MOPAC internal coordinates of N, CA, C and O (Angstrom, degrees):
PM7 1SCF
backbone

  N    0.0000 0     0.00 0     0.00 0    0    0    0
  C    1.4685 1     0.00 0     0.00 0    1    0    0
  C    1.4990 1   110.85 1     0.00 0    2    1    0
  O    1.2310 1   118.18 1   -41.84 1    3    2    1
  N    1.1904 1   121.07 1   138.16 1    3    2    1
  C    1.4987 1   122.50 1  -177.18 1    5    3    2
  C    1.5291 1   109.07 1   -77.65 1    6    5    3
  O    1.2310 1   120.56 1   -19.66 1    7    6    5
  N    1.3460 1   116.53 1   160.34 1    7    6    5
  C    1.4754 1   116.81 1  -179.18 1    9    7    6
  C    1.5419 1   111.40 1   -66.88 1   10    9    7
  O    1.2310 1   119.92 1   -30.96 1   11   10    9
  N    1.3606 1   117.75 1   149.04 1   11   10    9
  C    1.4270 1   117.00 1  -179.28 1   13   11   10
  C    1.5198 1   112.76 1   -47.39 1   14   13   11
  O    1.2310 1   122.34 1   -37.01 1   15   14   13
  N    1.3432 1   113.13 1   142.99 1   15   14   13
  C    1.3691 1   120.38 1  -179.52 1   17   15   14
  C    1.5083 1   119.76 1    80.09 1   18   17   15
  O    1.2310 1   121.24 1   179.14 1   19   18   17
  N    1.2500 1   115.24 1    -0.86 1   19   18   17
  C    1.4878 1   123.31 1  -178.34 1   21   19   18
  C    1.4614 1   112.42 1  -111.53 1   22   21   19
  O    1.2310 1   114.87 1   -57.61 1   23   22   21
  N    1.2716 1   127.33 1   122.39 1   23   22   21
  C    1.4511 1   125.84 1   162.42 1   25   23   22
  C    1.5585 1   116.96 1    74.75 1   26   25   23
  O    1.2310 1   122.46 1    14.68 1   27   26   25
  N    1.2837 1   112.89 1  -165.32 1   27   26   25
  C    1.5125 1   120.17 1  -176.51 1   29   27   26
  C    1.5476 1   107.57 1  -104.88 1   30   29   27
  O    1.2310 1   121.53 1   -47.05 1   31   30   29
  N    1.2875 1   114.67 1   132.95 1   31   30   29
  C    1.4597 1   120.35 1   175.70 1   33   31   30
  C    1.4354 1   107.48 1  -117.09 1   34   33   31
  O    1.2310 1   120.54 1   -49.57 1   35   34   33
  N    1.3429 1   116.57 1   130.43 1   35   34   33
  C    1.5311 1   118.79 1   177.59 1   37   35   34
  C    1.5185 1   107.68 1  -113.58 1   38   37   35
  O    1.2310 1   122.70 1   -45.83 1   39   38   37
  N    1.3647 1   112.44 1   134.17 1   39   38   37
  C    1.4280 1   123.48 1   177.37 1   41   39   38
  C    1.5112 1   107.43 1  -111.21 1   42   41   39
  O    1.2310 1   121.31 1   -52.84 1   43   42   41
  N    1.3981 1   115.09 1   127.16 1   43   42   41
  C    1.3522 1   117.22 1   178.41 1   45   43   42
  C    1.6913 1   105.49 1  -109.63 1   46   45   43
  O    1.2310 1   122.41 1   -43.12 1   47   46   45
  N    1.3595 1   113.00 1   136.88 1   47   46   45
  C    1.4646 1   113.19 1   178.72 1   49   47   46
  C    1.4037 1   111.30 1   -80.87 1   50   49   47
  O    1.2310 1   118.04 1   -16.29 1   51   50   49
  N    1.2991 1   121.34 1   163.71 1   51   50   49
  C    1.3941 1   130.08 1   173.95 1   53   51   50
  C    1.5090 1   113.47 1   -62.49 1   54   53   51
  O    1.2310 1   122.63 1   137.37 1   55   54   53
  N    1.3883 1   112.56 1   -42.63 1   55   54   53
  C    1.5096 1   113.57 1   173.28 1   57   55   54
  C    1.5318 1   104.95 1  -140.74 1   58   57   55
  O    1.2310 1   120.92 1    -9.42 1   59   58   57
  N    1.3113 1   115.84 1   170.58 1   59   58   57
  C    1.5281 1   123.17 1   178.99 1   61   59   58
  C    1.4364 1   105.86 1   -74.67 1   62   61   59
  O    1.2310 1   121.29 1   -32.21 1   63   62   61
  N    1.3584 1   115.13 1   147.79 1   63   62   61
  C    1.5367 1   119.09 1   175.42 1   65   63   62
  C    1.5455 1   105.05 1  -123.79 1   66   65   63
  O    1.2310 1   120.13 1   -50.52 1   67   66   65
  N    1.3860 1   117.35 1   129.48 1   67   66   65
  C    1.4783 1   120.06 1   177.17 1   69   67   66
  C    1.4612 1   112.47 1   -79.24 1   70   69   67
  O    1.2310 1   117.63 1   -67.15 1   71   70   69
  N    1.2971 1   122.11 1   112.85 1   71   70   69
  C    1.4828 1   123.80 1  -174.38 1   73   71   70
  C    1.4809 1   106.72 1  -137.05 1   74   73   71
  O    1.2310 1   119.70 1   -39.05 1   75   74   73
  N    1.3707 1   118.17 1   140.95 1   75   74   73
  C    1.3425 1   121.85 1   173.10 1   77   75   74
  C    1.5969 1   118.62 1   -72.03 1   78   77   75
  O    1.2310 1   120.26 1    -0.78 1   79   78   77
  N    1.2217 1   117.10 1   179.22 1   79   78   77
  C    1.4610 1   119.38 1  -177.40 1   81   79   78
  C    1.5128 1   114.89 1   -59.00 1   82   81   79
  O    1.2310 1   121.36 1   137.07 1   83   82   81
  N    1.3065 1   115.01 1   -42.93 1   83   82   81
  C    1.5311 1   120.21 1   175.13 1   85   83   82
  C    1.5652 1   109.57 1   -62.83 1   86   85   83
  O    1.2310 1   119.55 1   141.93 1   87   86   85
  N    1.2888 1   118.46 1   -38.07 1   87   86   85
  C    1.4633 1   117.79 1   179.88 1   89   87   86
  C    1.5459 1   108.61 1   -71.13 1   90   89   87
  O    1.2310 1   116.94 1   147.63 1   91   90   89
  N    1.2144 1   123.43 1   -32.37 1   91   90   89
  C    1.4759 1   126.82 1   177.76 1   93   91   90
  C    1.6074 1   108.55 1   -63.29 1   94   93   91
  O    1.2310 1   121.08 1   135.27 1   95   94   93
  N    1.3699 1   115.53 1   -44.73 1   95   94   93
  C    1.3875 1   118.92 1   179.71 1   97   95   94
  C    1.5293 1   110.18 1   -69.77 1   98   97   95
  O    1.2310 1   117.79 1   145.28 1   99   98   97
  N    1.4482 1   121.80 1   -34.72 1   99   98   97
  C    1.3366 1   125.31 1   179.13 1  101   99   98
  C    1.5521 1   109.48 1   -66.01 1  102  101   99
  O    1.2310 1   119.21 1   136.58 1  103  102  101
  N    1.4157 1   119.11 1   -43.42 1  103  102  101
  C    1.4264 1   123.24 1   179.28 1  105  103  102
  C    1.5686 1   110.62 1   -59.26 1  106  105  103
  O    1.2310 1   122.65 1   135.52 1  107  106  105
  N    1.2681 1   112.53 1   -44.48 1  107  106  105
  C    1.4955 1   119.16 1   179.51 1  109  107  106
  C    1.5108 1   112.05 1   -58.13 1  110  109  107
  O    1.2310 1   121.06 1   132.16 1  111  110  109
  N    1.3134 1   115.58 1   -47.84 1  111  110  109
  C    1.4334 1   123.96 1   179.81 1  113  111  110
  C    1.4797 1   113.00 1   -63.95 1  114  113  111
  O    1.2310 1   122.10 1   140.61 1  115  114  113
  N    1.3259 1   113.58 1   -39.39 1  115  114  113
  C    1.4418 1   121.75 1   179.72 1  117  115  114
  C    1.4808 1   110.82 1   -67.08 1  118  117  115
  O    1.2310 1   119.25 1   125.50 1  119  118  117
  N    1.3164 1   119.03 1   -54.50 1  119  118  117
  C    1.4305 1   126.61 1  -177.16 1  121  119  118
  C    1.6062 1   110.79 1   -59.56 1  122  121  119
  O    1.2310 1   120.85 1   139.21 1  123  122  121
  N    1.3180 1   115.98 1   -40.79 1  123  122  121
  C    1.4322 1   124.54 1   179.01 1  125  123  122
  C    1.4967 1   110.09 1   -62.53 1  126  125  123
  O    1.2310 1   119.77 1   130.33 1  127  126  125
  N    1.3428 1   118.04 1   -49.67 1  127  126  125
  C    1.4263 1   123.14 1  -179.44 1  129  127  126
  C    1.5438 1   113.84 1   -68.22 1  130  129  127
  O    1.2310 1   122.41 1   139.49 1  131  130  129
  N    1.2783 1   112.98 1   -40.51 1  131  130  129
  C    1.5544 1   118.41 1  -178.66 1  133  131  130
  C    1.5162 1   109.89 1   -66.25 1  134  133  131
  O    1.2310 1   120.33 1   141.47 1  135  134  133
  N    1.2614 1   116.98 1   -38.53 1  135  134  133
  C    1.5621 1   119.30 1  -177.99 1  137  135  134
  C    1.5279 1   110.77 1   -99.82 1  138  137  135
  O    1.2310 1   119.30 1  -177.70 1  139  138  137
  N    1.3337 1   118.94 1     2.30 1  139  138  137
  C    1.4890 1   121.78 1  -176.98 1  141  139  138
  C    1.5370 1   108.30 1    50.18 1  142  141  139
  O    1.2310 1   119.12 1  -134.61 1  143  142  141
  N    1.3018 1   119.28 1    45.39 1  143  142  141
  C    1.4323 1   123.54 1   175.71 1  145  143  142
  C    1.5482 1   108.66 1   -81.51 1  146  145  143
  O    1.2310 1   120.51 1   -19.77 1  147  146  145
  N    1.3332 1   116.63 1   160.23 1  147  146  145
  C    1.4920 1   119.75 1   176.96 1  149  147  146
  C    1.5076 1   110.90 1   -76.92 1  150  149  147
  O    1.2310 1   119.64 1   156.62 1  151  150  149
  N    1.3522 1   118.29 1   -23.38 1  151  150  149
  C    1.3754 1   123.21 1   178.90 1  153  151  150
  C    1.5656 1   108.82 1  -160.92 1  154  153  151
  O    1.2310 1   119.53 1   -18.21 1  155  154  153
  N    1.3414 1   118.50 1   161.79 1  155  154  153
  C    1.3949 1   123.56 1   173.10 1  157  155  154
  C    1.5814 1   109.18 1  -143.97 1  158  157  155
  O    1.2310 1   119.99 1   -35.92 1  159  158  157
  N    1.3013 1   117.62 1   144.08 1  159  158  157
  C    1.5221 1   123.30 1  -179.91 1  161  159  158
  C    1.4570 1   107.93 1  -138.96 1  162  161  159
  O    1.2310 1   120.09 1   -54.15 1  163  162  161
  N    1.3898 1   117.44 1   125.85 1  163  162  161
  C    1.3408 1   126.12 1   178.15 1  165  163  162
  C    1.5508 1   107.75 1   -66.19 1  166  165  163
  O    1.2310 1   121.51 1   -38.99 1  167  166  165
  N    1.3604 1   114.71 1   141.01 1  167  166  165
  C    1.4145 1   122.01 1   174.62 1  169  167  166
  C    1.4883 1   109.51 1  -104.90 1  170  169  167
  O    1.2310 1   119.43 1   -60.62 1  171  170  169
  N    1.3201 1   118.70 1   119.38 1  171  170  169
  C    1.4558 1   124.76 1  -171.48 1  173  171  170
  C    1.5494 1   111.02 1  -102.60 1  174  173  171
  O    1.2310 1   118.27 1   -28.87 1  175  174  173
  N    1.2781 1   120.91 1   151.13 1  175  174  173
  C    1.4611 1   120.89 1   175.21 1  177  175  174
  C    1.4486 1   109.30 1   -67.54 1  178  177  175
  O    1.2310 1   121.25 1   -44.96 1  179  178  177
  N    1.3297 1   115.21 1   135.04 1  179  178  177
  C    1.4452 1   123.34 1   179.23 1  181  179  178
  C    1.5249 1   115.17 1   -46.11 1  182  181  179
  O    1.2310 1   118.18 1   -60.91 1  183  182  181
  N    1.3208 1   121.06 1   119.09 1  183  182  181
  C    1.3479 1   123.75 1  -177.05 1  185  183  182
  C    1.5086 1   118.56 1    78.28 1  186  185  183
  O    1.2310 1   120.53 1  -176.17 1  187  186  185
  N    1.3448 1   116.59 1     3.83 1  187  186  185
  C    1.4584 1   119.06 1  -178.26 1  189  187  186
  C    1.5375 1   104.14 1  -132.14 1  190  189  187
  O    1.2310 1   120.66 1   -77.91 1  191  190  189
  N    1.3048 1   116.35 1   102.09 1  191  190  189
  C    1.4392 1   129.93 1  -171.55 1  193  191  190
  C    1.5616 1   114.23 1   -60.27 1  194  193  191
  O    1.2310 1   122.31 1   157.38 1  195  194  193
  N    1.3417 1   113.18 1   -22.62 1  195  194  193
  C    1.4499 1   114.03 1  -172.18 1  197  195  194
  C    1.6871 1   112.08 1  -130.51 1  198  197  195
  O    1.2310 1   122.99 1  -149.96 1  199  198  197
  N    1.3279 1   111.88 1    30.04 1  199  198  197
  C    1.4605 1   113.69 1   174.49 1  201  199  198
  C    1.4493 1   110.21 1  -121.97 1  202  201  199
  O    1.2310 1   123.17 1   -70.67 1  203  202  201
  N    1.3221 1   111.52 1   109.33 1  203  202  201
  C    1.4938 1   120.99 1  -176.93 1  205  203  202
  C    1.5142 1   113.14 1   -72.33 1  206  205  203
  O    1.2310 1   119.12 1   -49.42 1  207  206  205
  N    1.3221 1   119.29 1   130.58 1  207  206  205
  C    1.4019 1   119.79 1   178.17 1  209  207  206
  C    1.4731 1   111.34 1  -123.74 1  210  209  207
  O    1.2310 1   120.63 1  -179.53 1  211  210  209
  N    1.4422 1   116.40 1     0.47 1  211  210  209
  C    1.4198 1   119.00 1   179.82 1  213  211  210
  C    1.5147 1   110.63 1   166.13 1  214  213  211
  O    1.2310 1   117.91 1     3.23 1  215  214  213
  N    1.3075 1   121.58 1  -176.77 1  215  214  213
  C    1.4028 1   128.65 1  -178.83 1  217  215  214
  C    1.6176 1   109.81 1  -143.91 1  218  217  215
  O    1.2310 1   123.05 1   -42.02 1  219  218  217
  N    1.2474 1   111.77 1   137.98 1  219  218  217
  C    1.5058 1   116.88 1   174.81 1  221  219  218
  C    1.4115 1   112.41 1  -101.77 1  222  221  219
  O    1.2310 1   115.72 1   -47.57 1  223  222  221
  N    1.3274 1   125.72 1   132.43 1  223  222  221
  C    1.4382 1   130.40 1   179.71 1  225  223  222
  C    1.5407 1   114.84 1  -113.17 1  226  225  223
  O    1.2310 1   119.38 1   -47.07 1  227  226  225
  N    1.1826 1   118.78 1   132.93 1  227  226  225
  C    1.5315 1   125.02 1   179.36 1  229  227  226
  C    1.4659 1   109.25 1   -95.75 1  230  229  227
  O    1.2310 1   118.31 1   -69.74 1  231  230  229
  N    1.2209 1   120.83 1   110.26 1  231  230  229
  C    1.5187 1   129.91 1   173.16 1  233  231  230
  C    1.5735 1   107.84 1    50.09 1  234  233  231
  O    1.2310 1   120.12 1  -114.54 1  235  234  233
  N    1.3049 1   117.38 1    65.46 1  235  234  233
  C    1.4483 1   121.49 1   172.28 1  237  235  234
  C    1.4691 1   112.52 1   -66.81 1  238  237  235
  O    1.2310 1   120.62 1   -46.96 1  239  238  237
  N    1.2810 1   116.42 1   133.04 1  239  238  237
  C    1.5366 1   120.27 1   175.89 1  241  239  238
  C    1.5580 1   111.17 1   -87.64 1  242  241  239
  O    1.2310 1   119.56 1   161.80 1  243  242  241
  N    1.3233 1   118.44 1   -18.20 1  243  242  241
  C    1.3979 1   123.15 1   176.07 1  245  243  242
  C    1.5066 1   106.03 1  -115.03 1  246  245  243
  O    1.2310 1   119.18 1   -61.57 1  247  246  245
  N    1.3537 1   119.17 1   118.43 1  247  246  245
  C    1.5227 1   123.09 1  -177.27 1  249  247  246
  C    1.4875 1   108.58 1   -62.22 1  250  249  247
  O    1.2310 1   122.21 1   -52.00 1  251  250  249
  N    1.4034 1   113.38 1   128.00 1  251  250  249
  C    1.4392 1   117.50 1   176.41 1  253  251  250
  C    1.5583 1   111.80 1   -84.39 1  254  253  251
  O    1.2310 1   123.67 1   -98.50 1  255  254  253
  N    1.3594 1   110.56 1    81.50 1  255  254  253
  C    1.4572 1   121.48 1   175.51 1  257  255  254
  C    1.4932 1   110.87 1  -143.72 1  258  257  255
  O    1.2310 1   121.30 1   -14.68 1  259  258  257
  N    1.3683 1   115.13 1   165.32 1  259  258  257
  C    1.4625 1   120.51 1   178.84 1  261  259  258
  C    1.6120 1   109.22 1    58.55 1  262  261  259
  O    1.2310 1   120.96 1    48.98 1  263  262  261
  N    1.3462 1   115.77 1  -131.02 1  263  262  261
  C    1.4519 1   116.72 1  -175.71 1  265  263  262
  C    1.4182 1   115.26 1   -63.78 1  266  265  263
  O    1.2310 1   119.40 1   150.62 1  267  266  265
  N    1.3088 1   118.74 1   -29.38 1  267  266  265
  C    1.4186 1   121.87 1  -177.66 1  269  267  266
  C    1.5467 1   108.80 1   -67.03 1  270  269  267
  O    1.2310 1   121.26 1   135.85 1  271  270  269
  N    1.3063 1   115.19 1   -44.15 1  271  270  269
  C    1.5174 1   123.50 1   177.23 1  273  271  270
  C    1.4130 1   108.17 1   -60.93 1  274  273  271
  O    1.2310 1   116.87 1   128.88 1  275  274  273
  N    1.3450 1   123.56 1   -51.12 1  275  274  273
  C    1.3633 1   130.84 1  -179.57 1  277  275  274
  C    1.5341 1   111.98 1   -56.66 1  278  277  275
  O    1.2310 1   121.75 1   141.99 1  279  278  277
  N    1.3557 1   114.26 1   -38.01 1  279  278  277
  C    1.4176 1   121.17 1   178.51 1  281  279  278
  C    1.5342 1   116.83 1   -66.67 1  282  281  279
  O    1.2310 1   122.31 1   143.19 1  283  282  281
  N    1.2823 1   113.18 1   -36.81 1  283  282  281
  C    1.4823 1   123.73 1  -179.82 1  285  283  282
  C    1.5513 1   106.83 1   -68.15 1  286  285  283
  O    1.2310 1   118.71 1   130.02 1  287  286  285
  N    1.3696 1   120.07 1   -49.98 1  287  286  285
  C    1.3741 1   122.37 1  -172.58 1  289  287  286
  C    1.5644 1   104.44 1   -71.56 1  290  289  287
  O    1.2310 1   117.31 1   143.22 1  291  290  289
  N    1.4046 1   122.73 1   -36.78 1  291  290  289
  C    1.4335 1   121.49 1  -178.36 1  293  291  290
  C    1.5087 1   106.82 1   -66.60 1  294  293  291
  O    1.2310 1   117.44 1   142.59 1  295  294  293
  N    1.3356 1   122.47 1   -37.41 1  295  294  293
  C    1.4375 1   123.74 1   169.30 1  297  295  294
  C    1.4513 1   116.77 1   -48.65 1  298  297  295
  O    1.2310 1   122.96 1   128.16 1  299  298  297
  N    1.3595 1   111.93 1   -51.84 1  299  298  297
  C    1.4861 1   119.12 1   179.31 1  301  299  298
  C    1.4543 1   113.87 1   -65.06 1  302  301  299
  O    1.2310 1   118.45 1   142.90 1  303  302  301
  N    1.4372 1   120.56 1   -37.10 1  303  302  301
  C    1.4225 1   122.55 1   172.28 1  305  303  302
  C    1.5197 1   112.26 1   -63.45 1  306  305  303
  O    1.2310 1   118.64 1   140.28 1  307  306  305
  N    1.2835 1   120.20 1   -39.72 1  307  306  305
  C    1.4485 1   127.30 1   176.14 1  309  307  306
  C    1.5751 1   111.00 1   -60.95 1  310  309  307
  O    1.2310 1   121.17 1   135.43 1  311  310  309
  N    1.2696 1   115.36 1   -44.57 1  311  310  309
  C    1.4922 1   116.89 1   175.16 1  313  311  310
  C    1.5293 1   109.91 1   -59.93 1  314  313  311
  O    1.2310 1   120.23 1   130.49 1  315  314  313
  N    1.3236 1   117.16 1   -49.51 1  315  314  313
  C    1.4054 1   123.39 1  -176.51 1  317  315  314
  C    1.5931 1   110.12 1   -56.43 1  318  317  315
  O    1.2310 1   121.16 1   138.04 1  319  318  317
  N    1.3537 1   115.39 1   -41.96 1  319  318  317
  C    1.4477 1   115.15 1   175.43 1  321  319  318
  C    1.4686 1   117.60 1   -70.17 1  322  321  319
  O    1.2310 1   119.37 1   158.69 1  323  322  321
  N    1.1696 1   118.81 1   -21.31 1  323  322  321
  C    1.5289 1   122.07 1   179.67 1  325  323  322
  C    1.5412 1   105.88 1  -101.42 1  326  325  323
  O    1.2310 1   116.26 1  -176.43 1  327  326  325
  N    1.3321 1   124.72 1     3.57 1  327  326  325
  C    1.4850 1   124.79 1  -176.16 1  329  327  326
  C    1.5715 1   106.77 1   -55.52 1  330  329  327
  O    1.2310 1   122.75 1   -45.62 1  331  330  329
  N    1.2707 1   112.33 1   134.38 1  331  330  329
  C    1.4945 1   118.81 1   179.29 1  333  331  330
  C    1.5316 1   116.17 1    90.43 1  334  333  331
  O    1.2310 1   122.83 1   167.05 1  335  334  333
  N    1.3330 1   112.18 1   -12.95 1  335  334  333
  C    1.5548 1   121.09 1  -176.31 1  337  335  334
  C    1.5500 1   110.80 1  -106.46 1  338  337  335
  O    1.2310 1   121.98 1  -170.95 1  339  338  337
  N    1.3581 1   113.82 1     9.05 1  339  338  337
  C    1.4441 1   116.74 1  -173.78 1  341  339  338
  C    1.5519 1   108.49 1    80.35 1  342  341  339
  O    1.2310 1   119.84 1    -8.11 1  343  342  341
  N    1.2068 1   117.91 1   171.89 1  343  342  341
  C    1.4930 1   121.68 1   175.14 1  345  343  342
  C    1.4169 1   117.37 1   -77.08 1  346  345  343
  O    1.2310 1   118.86 1   157.57 1  347  346  345
  N    1.2553 1   119.77 1   -22.43 1  347  346  345
  C    1.4262 1   124.89 1   173.45 1  349  347  346
  C    1.5200 1   112.48 1    79.52 1  350  349  347
  O    1.2310 1   118.75 1   169.06 1  351  350  349
  N    1.2680 1   119.99 1   -10.94 1  351  350  349
  C    1.4489 1   122.81 1  -178.41 1  353  351  350
  C    1.4516 1   113.47 1  -127.23 1  354  353  351
  O    1.2310 1   117.91 1   172.09 1  355  354  353
  N    1.3060 1   121.58 1    -7.91 1  355  354  353
  C    1.4094 1   126.15 1   178.94 1  357  355  354
  C    1.5425 1   111.63 1   -89.61 1  358  357  355
  O    1.2310 1   120.10 1   180.00 1  359  358  357

């Protein structure tokens, strides 16, 4: 992993999470804010538009490791569990 604030960091989830389009945007926003990254982009399973397999962060100022990494994946899992029911908090 690069030093915080430098380059692109890719996080791969332990398993794919089925999430709709609004969930994908929510995960990107959450990961970007949590790590203070310049940008975040969801990584989707090849050929499956709504199965999250990770997220790429541009120049995160907070390293996505330990509790931060666990929090990002837990957020993705939570979105998948609520998929189809709306986000519940928006």
